[in-house]
C-alpha positions in Angstrom: -16.8 38.4 -15.8 -17.8 36.3 -18.8 -16.3 33.2 -17.1 -18.0 33.9 -13.8 -21.3 34.4 -15.6 -20.8 31.3 -17.7 -20.0 29.3 -14.5 -23.2 30.6 -12.9 -25.3 29.6 -15.9 -23.6 26.1 -15.9 -24.2 25.7 -12.2 -27.9 26.7 -12.6 -28.4 24.3 -15.5 -26.9 21.4 -13.6 -28.7 22.1 -10.3 -32.0 22.3 -12.1 -31.9 18.5 -12.2 -30.0 17.5 -9.0 -30.8 13.8 -9.0 -29.7 13.4 -12.6 -26.6 15.4 -12.0 -25.7 13.4 -8.9 -26.2 10.0 -10.6 -23.9 11.1 -13.4 -21.2 11.9 -10.9 -21.2 8.5 -9.1 -18.5 7.0 -11.4 -16.2 10.1 -11.0 -16.7 10.2 -7.2 -16.1 6.4 -6.7 -13.0 6.5 -9.0 -11.4 9.5 -7.3 -12.2 8.2 -3.8 -10.9 4.7 -4.6 -7.6 6.1 -6.0 -6.9 8.2 -2.9 -7.9 5.5 -0.5 -6.1 2.6 -2.2 -2.9 4.6 -2.8 -2.9 5.7 0.8 -3.3 2.1 2.0 -0.7 0.9 -0.5 1.9 3.5 0.4 1.3 3.0 4.1 1.9 -0.7 3.7 5.1 -0.2 1.8 6.4 2.2 4.4 5.5 -0.2 7.1 7.3 -3.0 5.3 10.4 -0.9 4.8 10.4 0.1 8.5 10.1 -3.4 9.8 12.7 -4.8 7.5 15.1 -2.0 8.3 14.5 -2.8 12.0 15.9 -6.3 11.3 18.9 -4.8 9.6 19.5 -4.3 5.9 22.8 -6.3 6.1 21.0 -9.5 7.1 21.5 -12.6 5.0 19.4 -15.8 5.6 20.5 -19.2 4.6 17.6 -21.7 4.6 17.7 -25.5 4.4 16.1 -26.7 1.2 14.3 -24.6 -1.4 12.5 -21.4 -0.4 10.3 -19.4 -2.7 8.6 -16.0 -2.2 4.9 -16.4 -3.1 2.6 -13.4 -2.6 5.2 -11.6 -0.6 5.6 -14.6 1.8 8.6 -16.9 2.0 7.6 -20.6 1.8 9.8 -23.6 2.2 9.0 -26.0 -0.6 11.5 -28.7 0.3 13.2 -29.8 3.5 16.7 -31.3 3.8 18.9 -32.2 6.7 22.3 -31.1 5.3 22.5 -27.7 7.0 24.3 -28.1 10.3 25.8 -26.0 13.1 29.3 -26.8 11.7 28.2 -25.0 8.5 27.5 -21.9 10.5 30.9 -22.1 12.2 32.6 -22.5 8.9 30.8 -19.6 7.4 31.7 -17.3 10.3 35.4 -18.3 10.2 36.1 -18.7 6.5 34.1 -15.8 4.9 35.7 -12.4 5.8 32.6 -10.4 4.9 30.5 -12.2 7.5 30.6 -10.6 11.0 28.4 -13.0 12.9 26.3 -16.2 12.3 23.4 -17.5 14.4 22.0 -21.0 13.8 18.3 -21.7 14.3 16.0 -24.7 14.3 12.3 -24.2 14.8 9.2 -26.3 15.3 5.6 -25.6 16.4 5.2 -27.0 19.9 2.6 -26.7 22.7 3.3 -24.5 25.7 1.6 -24.8 29.1 1.4 -22.6 32.1 -0.9 -23.8 35.0 -4.3 -24.2 33.2 -3.4 -22.1 30.1 -2.0 -23.7 27.0 -0.9 -22.2 23.6 0.9 -23.6 20.5 3.7 -21.4 19.0 6.9 -21.6 17.0 9.7 -22.7 19.3 13.0 -21.4 17.9 16.3 -22.9 19.1 19.1 -20.4 18.4 22.4 -19.1 19.6 23.0 -16.2 22.0 24.0 -13.7 19.3 20.6 -13.7 17.5 19.3 -10.5 19.1 22.3 -8.5 17.7 22.0 -10.0 14.3 18.3 -9.5 13.9 18.0 -6.3 16.0 15.8 -8.2 18.5 15.0 -6.1 21.5 13.6 -7.2 24.9 10.7 -5.6 26.7 11.3 -7.6 29.9 14.2 -9.6 31.3 17.2 -10.8 29.3 18.3 -13.2 26.6 20.3 -16.3 27.4 24.1 -16.3 27.1 26.7 -18.5 25.5 27.3 -20.6 28.7 23.6 -21.4 29.0 23.5 -22.6 25.4 26.5 -24.8 25.9 25.1 -26.3 29.1 21.7 -26.9 27.5 20.0 -24.7 30.0 16.2 -24.8 30.2 15.5 -21.1 29.8 13.0 -19.4 27.4 12.3 -16.0 26.0 8.7 -15.5 25.0 7.4 -13.4 22.1 4.6 -10.9 22.9 1.8 -13.3 21.5 2.5 -16.4 23.6 3.3 -14.2 26.6 -0.1 -12.6 26.3 -1.9 -15.9 25.8 -0.3 -17.6 28.7 0.1 -14.8 31.2 -2.5 -12.2 30.2 -1.3 -8.9 31.6 1.2 -10.2 34.2 5.0 -10.2 33.9 6.1 -13.8 33.0 9.8 -13.4 33.9 10.7 -15.9 36.6 7.8 -18.1 36.0 8.1 -21.8 34.8 6.3 -23.1 31.7 6.1 -26.5 30.1 7.4 -27.1 26.6 6.6 -30.6 25.4 6.3 -31.6 29.1 9.8 -30.1 29.8 10.0 -27.4 32.4 11.6 -24.0 31.3 12.2 -20.8 33.2 11.0 -17.7 31.4 13.9 -15.2 31.5 12.6 -12.6 29.0 9.9 -11.2 26.7 10.7 -9.6 23.3 9.3 -6.4 22.0 6.6 -6.4 19.4 7.8 -6.5 15.8 4.8 -7.6 13.8 4.7 -9.5 10.5 7.9 -9.5 8.4 8.2 -11.3 5.1 5.1 -13.3 5.9 6.3 -14.4 9.3 4.8 -13.3 12.6 7.9 -12.2 14.6 5.8 -11.9 17.7 4.3 -15.5 17.7 7.4 -17.4 18.7 9.6 -18.5 21.7 13.4 -18.7 21.9 15.4 -21.3 23.7 19.1 -22.2 23.5 20.0 -24.1 20.3 21.5 -27.1 22.0 18.5 -27.4 24.4 16.1 -27.3 21.4 17.9 -29.8 19.3 18.6 -32.4 22.0 15.9 -31.9 24.6 12.9 -30.9 22.4 13.3 -31.8 18.8 15.9 -34.6 18.7 17.6 -33.4 15.5 21.1 -32.7 14.4 20.4 -30.3 11.5 19.3 -26.6 11.2 16.4 -24.9 9.4 18.2 -21.6 9.0 21.4 -19.6 9.6 21.2 -15.9 10.1 24.3 -14.0 9.0 25.3 -10.4 9.6 27.3 -9.0 6.7 29.9 -6.4 7.5 28.2 -4.0 5.2 25.6 -3.7 2.4 28.4 -3.3 -0.2 29.8 -6.8 0.6 26.5 -8.7 0.5 26.7 -9.8 -3.1 30.3 -11.1 -2.8 29.3 -12.8 0.5 26.4 -14.6 -1.2 28.7 -15.9 -3.9 31.2 -17.1 -1.4 28.4 -18.7 0.7 27.1 -20.6 -2.3 30.6 -22.0 -3.1 31.4 -22.9 0.5 28.1 -24.7 1.2 28.2 -26.6 -2.1 31.7 -27.7 -1.3 30.8 -28.7 2.3 27.7 -30.5 1.1 29.6 -32.3 -1.7 27.2 -31.2 -4.4 28.3 -32.0 -8.0 28.0 -29.5 -10.7 24.8 -31.0 -12.1 23.1 -31.0 -8.7 20.8 -28.2 -7.5 21.6 -26.3 -4.3 20.1 -27.9 -1.2 19.9 -24.5 0.4 18.4 -21.0 -0.3 20.2 -17.7 0.2 18.1 -14.6 0.8 18.9 -11.1 2.0 16.8 -8.3 3.4 17.1 -6.2 0.2 15.6 -9.1 -1.8 12.8 -9.6 0.7 12.1 -5.8 0.7 11.9 -5.7 -3.1 9.5 -8.7 -3.0 7.2 -7.0 -0.5 7.3 -3.8 -2.5 6.4 -5.5 -5.7 3.4 -7.2 -4.0 2.0 -4.0 -2.5 2.7 -2.1 -5.8 0.9 -4.7 -7.8 -2.1 -4.5 -5.4 -2.1 -0.7 -5.6 -1.9 -0.8 -9.4 -4.8 -3.3 -9.6 -7.0 -1.2 -7.5 -5.9 2.0 -9.3 -6.9 0.3 -12.6 -10.4 -0.5 -11.2 -10.6 3.1 -10.1 -9.6 4.3 -13.6 -12.5 2.2 -15.0 -14.8 4.0 -12.6 -13.6 7.3 -13.8 -14.2 6.3 -17.4 -17.7 5.2 -16.5 -18.2 8.6 -14.8 -17.1 10.2 -18.1 -19.7 8.3 -20.0 -22.3 9.5 -17.5 -21.1 13.1 -18.1 -21.4 12.5 -21.9 -25.0 11.3 -21.5 -26.0 14.2 -19.2 -24.5 16.7 -21.6 -26.3 15.2 -24.6 -29.5 15.4 -22.7 -28.8 19.1 -21.8 -28.1 19.9 -25.4 -31.4 18.4 -26.5 -33.4 20.1 -23.7 -31.9 23.5 -24.4 -32.0 23.6 -28.1 -34.4 26.5 -28.1 -32.1 28.4 -25.7 -29.2 27.8 -28.0 -31.2 29.2 -30.9 -32.2 32.3 -29.0 -28.6 33.0 -27.9 -27.3 32.6 -31.4 -30.1 34.9 -32.7 -29.1 37.7 -30.3 -25.4 37.5 -31.3 -23.8 34.6 -29.4 -21.0 33.1 -31.4 -20.3 29.4 -31.9 -17.3 29.5 -29.6 -19.5 31.1 -26.9 -21.9 28.1 -27.0 -18.9 25.7 -27.1 -17.3 27.4 -24.1 -20.6 27.3 -22.2 -21.2 23.6 -22.6 -17.5 22.8 -22.0 -17.8 24.7 -18.7 -20.8 22.7 -17.7 -19.0 19.4 -18.5 -15.9 20.4 -16.6 -18.0 21.8 -13.7 -19.6 18.3 -13.4 -16.2 16.6 -13.4 -14.6 19.1 -11.0 -17.6 18.8 -8.6 -17.3 15.0 -8.7 -13.5 15.2 -8.2 -13.9 17.4 -5.1 -16.6 15.1 -3.5 -14.4 12.1 -4.4 -11.3 13.7 -2.7 -13.4 14.4 0.4 -14.7 10.8 0.5 -11.2 9.4 -0.1 -9.7 11.4 2.7 -12.6 10.4 5.0 -12.3 6.8 4.0 -8.6 6.8 4.7 -9.1 8.2 8.2 -11.8 5.6 8.9 -9.5 2.8 7.7 -6.6 4.2 9.9 -8.6 4.4 13.1 -11.0 1.5 12.6 -8.7 -1.2 11.3 -5.3 0.1 12.6 -3.9 -0.5 9.1 -0.9 1.7 8.1 -2.2 4.6 5.9 0.0 7.2 4.3 -1.8 10.2 2.8 0.2 12.3 0.2 -0.6 15.1 -2.1 0.4 13.3 -5.3 -2.6 10.9 -5.6 -5.0 13.7 -4.8 -3.6 15.9 -7.5 -3.4 13.1 -10.0 -6.9 11.8 -9.4 -8.4 15.3 -9.5 -6.5 16.1 -12.7 -7.7 12.9 -14.3 -11.3 13.7 -13.3 -10.9 17.1 -15.0 -9.5 15.5 -18.1 -12.3 13.0 -18.2 -14.9 15.7 -17.9 -13.1 17.8 -20.6 -12.7 14.9 -23.0 -16.3 13.6 -22.7 -17.7 17.2 -22.9 -16.1 18.0 -26.2 -18.6 16.1 -28.4 -21.8 17.5 -26.8 -20.3 21.0 -26.7 -19.4 20.9 -30.4 -22.8 19.5 -31.3 -24.4 22.4 -29.4 -22.2 25.0 -31.1 -22.9 23.7 -34.6 -26.7 23.8 -34.3 -28.3 25.9 -36.9 -30.0 28.9 -35.2 -33.2 28.8 -37.3 -33.6 25.0 -36.8 -32.9 25.4 -33.1 -35.6 28.1 -32.7 -38.1 25.8 -34.5 -37.3 22.8 -32.2 -39.9 21.9 -29.7 
């Protein structure tokens, strides 16, 4: 009963100045809402990244020509060399037992044309087994076979983005497009995969490797080799064997740096996770500052309340209220402020998460943990910043308090 009565008195005191109370809660509300919203977006992004990379296969190893560095979660090629060749891919597949399959690729952005429509996309020359290695699925038609690659057939498989830009909502299978003024028959369309490791998997077109290298790009070297390891447990040994084999084939001396870069899906996944975690941590830190600002607001309001209610404190002490009763009363008012701000912040954070999910189509993952943590932190902030005003009120001399105007 005492707690209920104390809570009622605290609520009455705070609601007697609603604008002042509301302004003091702005920091708490913004901090809690920001924590919930940003953690939801960050966790959603992490889960989406994991899902996409797992869809490509966790036992995928990528050998790139030249040096590749991951910057901001995106893989960027910082140097280009011409030493990686189809013969390297054949040697890897035959000499390294831990490798199940190897698919060579060479890519270049080229202009596509269909009737009056034109579009520039990444044209990827590759081998027939790429879909199995990268878990590439088709929405329409089929992928080319080994004979079509060997015979330099002019066939193409469109990604969803160029298919949409060239053919709108019609099925492109069986139609003829122009790639660098060379006619190609469209035999398939891939399913949507989205962005993976900074690369748009939907904005590309696949043609047979020999066709791309000899008819479109006039090159004899590769940009990448995709390898399918026989299991996650053999990936590290495979990487060591890969490095030794390629250095030997490229005749690199001990003092020479590698002219290739080896990556695997686990490394890419970790890089993506680190990026999203850093972003979430940054926003969480900003939200934490907002909560501290809210705590300062609570401190200011409580000090004003103590000053305004000095006479009331004197009267209550005169009729028998103990110091701990006064301390408890003002602590309840401070925590009521922070709890109220925390509840409003949680509601705004949940509402904001739903708005982001439906308005922007960003992946959002709501969980109980950030709600509990942010609410608990708001309570702690209110408690911490309420201690000083409450102690100041409880230590007022009753006679001096009654004399105060």
